C-alpha positions in Angstrom: -2.9 -5.1 -17.0 -5.1 -2.4 -17.2 -4.2 1.2 -16.2 -6.8 1.0 -13.2 -4.9 -2.7 -12.3 -1.7 -1.1 -11.9 -3.1 1.5 -9.7 -4.5 -1.1 -7.6 -1.0 -2.3 -6.7 2.0 0.0 -5.9 5.5 -0.8 -4.7 7.1 1.4 -1.8 9.7 0.9 0.8 8.6 -0.6 4.4 10.3 2.2 6.3 8.2 4.9 4.3 5.2 3.5 4.5 5.8 3.4 8.2 6.9 6.9 8.1 3.5 7.8 6.0 5.5 8.8 3.1 3.7 6.5 0.7 0.9 8.4 -1.7 -2.3 6.9 -2.7 -2.0 6.6 -6.5 -5.5 7.6 -7.0 -5.3 11.5 -5.6 -2.0 11.6 -4.1 -2.7 11.3 -0.1 -0.3 10.1 2.0 -0.9 6.8 3.6 0.8 4.6 6.3 0.4 1.9 8.7 -3.1 3.4 10.3 -4.9 3.2 7.0 -4.4 -0.8 6.4 -7.0 -3.2 6.4 -5.0 -6.5 5.9 -1.5 -7.4 6.0 -0.5 -10.5 4.1 1.6 -12.7 5.9 1.8 -15.4 3.6 4.9 -14.9 1.5 8.8 -14.0 2.5 10.8 -12.9 3.1 9.9 -10.5 5.8 6.2 -10.7 6.4 4.3 -8.8 6.1 5.3 -8.2 2.3 2.3 -6.5 1.3 -0.8 -4.4 2.8 -4.5 -3.5 1.1 -4.8 -0.1 2.5 -8.1 2.5 2.3 -7.1 5.9 1.4 -9.0 8.3 4.2 -10.1 10.8 1.5 -11.0 9.3 -1.4 -11.8 5.6 0.5 -10.4 3.8 -2.6 -8.5 0.3 -2.0 -5.3 -0.5 -3.4 -2.4 -2.8 -2.1 1.5 -1.5 -1.2 3.7 -4.1 -1.7 6.9 -4.3 0.3 10.4 -3.6 -1.5 12.9 -6.3 -0.4 
């Protein structure tokens, strides 16, 4: 995996994401549910297991994978 690929997928606690405590891996802007462009519902245990997010500042797309 390249550095760019690893930045496009980060892991985070779901509660932290809901509380806007997760930071964009590109510029550090805090993001949360308001910036979700797509939820990934197809993998257990507690859907959604991940969300595609667009950073409001730099407009980069990345995936937040929720930790179990």
